Phi, psi and omega in degrees: 000118181281180187296323180295317179295322178295318178296320178296318180296320178296317180296316179295323179294319178297320178293336183272355178239044181305312180300322182288322176296319178300317180296322177296316178292322181294323177300313179294317180296323181295315179295321179295320180297321179299317181294318182291319182292335180299338183280335189240336187243160176283170182300318181294319180291322177298314180300318181294315181291322179292325177295319177297320179296317179297318180294320177298315178298322179294322179292321177297318178300318179299317179297317180296320179293316179299328178293345179273353185301320184271003178287147180291132179304127182197164179280150169241126184053054184317132359256032189284317185230149178220123181256122175217186182298323179300311181299317181296317181299316180290326176295323176299316179299319181295315181292322176298319177298322177296313179300316181296323178298318178295322177294318178302313179299320182292314183293320181272358175055050175286146179248086180266154172294153183304332181296340180303309182292324178297318179291327175297320178299315179297321179296315179297321177299316178296320179295319179297318178294323181296324180295335181262354188290128177232024180220137184300332178292313180290328176298314182293315181295321178296317178298321179293320177299316178296315186294312182298318178297320181293319179302314182292320179301315180294318183290336179284350185299147182283350183287151183295327183278000185298318181297317179295314180295318179296321180293317179295320176301314181295315184295313179291325177295318179295320180295314181293325178295318178295319178298316180296317180296323177297317178296320179297320179296323176297315181300316181295322179292324182277331187243337182078012179213155173239011179276112185281359174265359183265135177290345179300326180294317179296314181296316181297319179289321183293341180281003182250173180288163181300322180297318180295314181299313181297316180297316181296317181295316180298316180296317185293321183272008180301313180295327179288321177296327178297315180292334177274356182061041182260153177298135008263017182256038188251353192297329182289336193302304183298324181290319179292318180296327180281328186276323186279156176297151186301317179300321179292317178299319179303315181291313183292340182281344185233315188298309178299324180298319181299313181295319183292324178301320179294321178297317178297325176293321178293321178295333180298334182278351186235331180286151177298172186296343177299338184299323190282316174296331176296313177298319179297318178294316177298320181298312183294318179296317182294318178300315183292313180298315180300314183291317182293317181293327181294336182297335188256008185278147177243008179234134186297320182287324175293323176300314179290335176295311178291328175298320181294329176296315179294317181296323177297326175298318177296326177299323181289335183301317180297323179288320180297335178295335175052062174206162178299320178298319179296318179295319179296320179291328177295320178293317178299317180296320180298314180296317180294318180296322179301314181294312186293315185290319178294325176295321180297312180295321181296314183289323175297321179291330177292321182283326179227072188295132174050045181238182178277002174053044172294143183298331179297335181290344184265357184296125175077000182288343181297331181282331182268325181238070189295319185295310180294318180295320177296320178296318178296324177299316178299318181295318179293325174297322178294319177297325178288342179086036180252152175285160001262074181230162179292342176298322177295315181299316183295317179292321178299317180293319180299312181292325179296318180295322179291321178296318178296319180292324177297317178296327183281317186256337180061038175274124182301325183297332177294320179293317178296322178295320179295312180297315180297321179296318180292317179297320179293327177298324178289320179298322185296339178302328184297325181257335177291327180271004180290317180297312176303323178297314179296323183292318190250343186243005178241151176275154176296128184296155180298129179083357180261114179253134178300137180288158179293134179291145180252119180050058190297324182296309179298321179297317179296320179295314180296321178298315178297321180295317181295317179295321178299317179296317182297320179282324182297320180288341171287317181286326183228067180295340180295339176300325180270320182294335178300319179284322183292321181291349179277357182296000000 
């Protein structure tokens, strides 16, 4: 490729990453706006205007991302980035999670420092780049951008435990990052490439012993397992979820997972077959650890933290099935989980706004705040995977894809993963239905007074909308599968 062709390719590549360029410019503009507004407005007015600015920027980003849907799949800065329907769909989910987080902050009237929104912008930019990454170098750099922004976001939180949670987050993140980089160096040494779209990587890895292949794969996906909160990189999750403000926890519980799931799906096309039993084993262990640990929690956010570990395990099941049907069900599960989990955090925050969300605080609130409590009950039923919610549809599809793959390949580990997943789904009922029980079947504890609702009208409307979406996708899953099948 001569210099003219390289310049043309760079120009075309820049035109193909419009949303990411916008986010970079918007990040700089946001910081500049904060400095300028400090001269003329009060702290409260600055916070209000910056929040409006962030929401406007998120909506513009959504429009730019949707505009990429009809673009022809092609590389950007070959072979670093690749834009296709999958990448666009996952970017839409990430931006929607960002918009919902800003709405959550607005309705609950959180008072965050201005840097909060700027760091969210940087995180979204990293997540968008990660969805398009097809090179181990860009995967690693995107993960680092996401991680560094996340560490600071957690540490900026006003809660007393924020420093402890942020430090634990940083230490485990640094360890997983180092492990991943070590694995990447092994891959480059064994294959001579870091391009995950090249068959040279598969051939190079396959020429080694099973022990070498397994070790390299485990090391390489270490950083990805950390972002998914999967065993053995899950220890930070409950402390961070308890320490950080609920809107931030809501975003971090779903957006990074969505981007990482797509990367794991891309790696499935290039890594040797050893990759899939490793994912299956990690999935089953994570599902079991998450569900068992959640049974003993006395804090709603810690309960959802262990729940997210288990749910991330279910996300891996679709990839471990190693079929087109399995990949499609993994994407469907990711989209459904994003909606359900963000709804759970939002409704918990409505019932116990800006609190430490101890489960005892929810006792008897169902009788006084019936609409929100009823909506939260539907959401917890969806997390448990029961009808009539999209949670049931997503779990049914995941298990169906694994069952089909077992019949096709006859791998014993697939059958054990299926049995373990179903048994764990039954175990999870014990803690998912605990909140509805406390809300409607317990009396308000002595001395415990329900807190004043914050922006109750907007909260009730949003709760109704979320429940409608959760039930609508159960009745009409094809509305979502129509987009997924277009990949």
